[in-house]
C-alpha positions in Angstrom: -1.1 10.3 29.6 1.0 9.8 26.5 0.4 12.7 24.1 0.7 10.5 21.0 -2.3 8.4 22.3 -4.7 11.3 22.3 -5.8 11.2 18.7 -8.4 9.3 16.7 -5.6 7.6 14.8 -4.0 5.7 17.7 -1.4 8.3 18.2 -0.3 8.5 14.5 -0.2 12.1 13.3 2.2 12.6 10.4 2.7 11.1 7.0 5.8 9.4 8.4 3.6 7.5 10.9 1.5 6.1 8.1 4.6 5.4 6.0 6.0 3.4 8.9 2.7 1.5 9.1 3.1 0.7 5.4 6.6 -0.7 6.1 5.2 -2.7 9.0 2.4 -4.2 6.8 4.9 -5.0 4.1 6.8 -7.0 6.8 3.6 -8.8 7.7 3.0 -9.6 4.0 6.6 -10.9 3.6 6.4 -13.1 6.7 2.8 -14.3 6.4 2.3 -18.0 7.3 -1.2 -18.5 5.9 -3.2 -17.3 2.9 -5.4 -15.2 5.2 -2.4 -13.5 6.8 -1.0 -12.7 3.3 -4.3 -11.3 2.0 -5.0 -9.2 5.1 -1.5 -7.7 5.0 -1.7 -7.0 1.2 -5.1 -5.3 1.8 -3.6 -3.1 4.5 -0.6 -2.2 2.3 -2.9 -1.0 -0.5 -5.0 1.1 1.9 -1.9 2.5 3.7 -0.2 3.5 0.4 -3.4 5.1 -1.0 -4.3 7.0 2.2 -0.8 8.5 2.4 -2.3 10.9 -0.1 -4.8 12.2 2.5 -2.1 12.4 5.2 0.3 14.2 2.9 -2.3 16.8 1.7 -3.4 17.3 5.3 0.0 18.6 6.4 0.9 20.3 3.1 1.0 24.1 3.0 -1.8 25.8 1.0 0.6 26.4 -1.9 1.9 22.8 -1.8 -1.7 21.4 -1.6 -2.6 23.2 -4.8 0.7 22.2 -6.5 0.4 18.6 -5.6 -3.4 18.1 -6.2 -4.5 20.8 -8.6 -7.1 21.9 -6.1 -7.3 24.9 -3.8 -7.5 24.0 -0.1 -11.0 24.7 1.1 -12.3 24.9 -2.4 -14.6 22.3 -4.1 -13.4 18.8 -3.5 -14.4 17.6 -7.0 -13.9 18.9 -10.5 -16.5 16.9 -12.4 -15.7 13.3 -11.4 -12.1 14.1 -10.4 -11.6 14.2 -6.6 -8.7 15.9 -4.8 -7.0 12.6 -4.2 -7.4 11.5 -7.8 -6.0 14.9 -8.9 -3.0 14.2 -6.7 -2.5 10.7 -8.1 -2.7 12.1 -11.7 -0.4 15.0 -11.1 2.2 12.9 -9.1 2.1 9.9 -11.5 5.8 10.4 -12.5 6.9 10.5 -8.9 4.6 7.9 -7.5 3.8 5.5 -10.4 2.8 2.6 -8.2 0.1 4.7 -6.6 -2.4 4.1 -9.4 -2.3 0.3 -8.6 -2.7 1.0 -4.9 -5.6 3.3 -5.6 -7.5 0.7 -7.6 -6.8 -2.1 -5.1 -7.7 0.1 -2.1 -10.8 1.4 -3.8 -11.8 -2.2 -4.8 -11.4 -3.6 -1.3 -13.2 -0.6 0.3 -16.3 -0.8 -2.0 -15.9 -4.5 -2.9 -16.2 -3.6 -6.5 -15.0 -0.6 -8.5 -17.7 1.6 -10.0 -15.4 3.5 -12.3 -12.9 0.9 -13.3 -10.1 2.7 -15.1 -7.9 -0.5 -14.9 -10.2 -3.3 -16.0 -7.3 -5.6 -16.5 -6.0 -5.4 -12.9 -6.7 -8.3 -10.7 -5.3 -9.6 -7.4 -5.3 -12.9 -5.6 -3.2 -15.3 -3.6 -2.2 -18.9 -3.9 0.1 -21.5 -2.4 3.0 -23.0 -4.3 4.1 -26.5 -3.2 7.6 -27.8 -3.6 7.7 -31.6 -3.6 10.4 -34.0 -2.4 12.1 -36.5 -4.7 10.2 -39.9 -4.8 11.2 -42.3 -2.1 13.1 -45.2 -3.5 11.1 -47.8 -1.7 7.5 -46.5 -2.1 7.9 -44.0 -4.9 5.9 -41.5 -2.9 6.6 -37.8 -2.8 5.8 -35.4 0.0 5.4 -31.7 0.3 8.8 -30.3 1.1 7.8 -26.6 1.3 4.8 -24.4 0.9 5.3 -20.8 -0.3 2.5 -18.2 -0.3 2.2 -15.9 -3.3 0.0 -12.9 -3.1 -0.1 -11.2 -6.4 -1.4 -8.5 -8.7 -2.1 -9.3 -12.3 -2.1 -6.5 -14.9 -2.9 -7.2 -18.5 -2.3 -11.0 -17.9 1.1 -10.5 -16.3 1.5 -11.5 -12.7 3.6 -9.5 -10.2 4.2 -10.3 -6.5 2.2 -8.0 -4.4 5.1 -7.5 -1.9 7.3 -6.2 -4.8 4.6 -3.7 -5.7 4.2 -2.5 -2.2 8.0 -2.3 -1.6 8.3 -0.2 -4.8 5.4 2.0 -3.5 7.1 2.4 -0.1 10.4 3.5 -1.8 8.5 6.0 -4.0 6.7 7.4 -1.0 9.9 7.7 1.0 11.6 9.7 -1.8 8.5 11.8 -2.3 8.1 12.7 1.4 11.9 13.5 1.6 11.7 15.7 -1.5 8.6 17.5 -0.1 10.2 18.0 3.3 7.5 15.9 5.0 9.6 12.9 6.1 10.3 13.0 9.8 13.4 11.0 10.6 13.1 9.1 13.8 15.8 7.0 15.5 14.8 3.4 16.2 12.7 3.4 19.3 12.1 0.4 21.5 8.6 -1.2 21.3 6.1 -0.2 23.9 5.9 -2.7 26.7 
C-alpha cells in the first residue's frame, strides 16, 4: 500500500502538497470551458489559498507558530473574536497581501454568507464575453466568433480577474513557504496510472 495514500487528506501531508493543489486549481480556472467549471475552480482556489494557513501552522515549530499567528500552540484558539488563522492573516499581511481576499471568499463560500463582513465591498462572479464576427456582406448577420469566460472579484467597484488574484496568491505563498523553510522541492513526477 502506498504510504502517501494512508491519510485523511488523500495522501497530501505538507503545505507544499496543498500549494501544488492551488496551482492545479489555477490551471483548471485558466482552462475552464464553462461558467460552472470556472466558478468551481475559483471556489477551490480560494479555499486552497486560505487553508494553507492551517497546513502551515500545523507543521510550524512552536516558536514559529507563535511568531506567525500571535498565539501559543495549545493555548486558547481565540482572543476575543480573533482566531488563530485570522491572527496569522493579520500578522502576515505584508508577506501575503492577497490572503485577506482569499479569506473573505473562502469564508463566504463555506458559510454562504459572511457574518462578520470586514470587506463589504468585495464581490465575486462570472460572466461570458462574446466576440462577434464582422457582418456578412450578403445578409448583414453577425455570428459569435469567440466566447471567453471571465471569473472575477470586484473590490470597491473595480473588477479584477480571479485567475490573476489566485496567481498572485500562489506566488506569495511560494515565497512565504520558501522563506519559512517549509517548501519541499519535488522534481516533476509522472501522473499515477
